[in-house]
C-alpha positions, 0 to 999 in steps of 0.5 A: 227704852227697851234694852237691847239683847246682846247676840250670843258670842260664837266662833262661826268664823271657822265654819266654811260651808255655812252660806257658801253656796251649793255643796260639792259632792264628795266621793267618800266620808273621808273627804268630809269635815264635820265642822263644829261650833262652841255650844251656846250653853253649859246645861244638858240639852239634846240636838237631833238631826234626821234625814230620810234621804240617806243612800248607800250601796250594799257591798255584796249586791251593789243594790242601793240602800235607802235609810232614815238616819237619826243623830241625837246627841248632848253636847259637851263643848261643841256642836255639829254644824248642820250643812257640814253634816249634810255633806258628810252624810251625802258622801256615803251615796257611793259607799258599799257598806253594811248598815251596821258599819255605816251606823257605827262609823257615823257615831264614831265620827260624831264622837271624834268631832265633838266629844259629846256627853252622850250620843245615839245614831239610828240607821233605819234601812228600808226593806229590801227582799222583804226585810228592813234593818234598824241599827242603834249605836250608842255612846255614853261619854261618862262611861268613856271618861271613867275608862280612861282614868 
């Protein structure tokens, strides 16, 4: 008889958006909650989220900005739940912020939510007026830990 594999233990009971139906539209990222769950492994591994449906607005012209956002991180103890991340990113839709501010804000919010070992956020904004912009924001948790000692 084959031995049944036990299901990994997780703290999913704290996830409020997963399986909860359609996401409510938020008017700003401040309203969003990046829900997290316990990392299933202590080894180093990378998690990558990407979307090419990110939108915001230029704070000067009010014109829409479109971007591909990539979030890559090495978890320490916590991981980000993807449905809450989708809601969080969608909350930028009506925000008037420069690409540099958005990319760094996303990184700051990811670090605040899960304290990863490392993280990278790339905002690759579509050309407008003939020029595109790509912003890469990097967090190295080992350097941050050394500074706090």
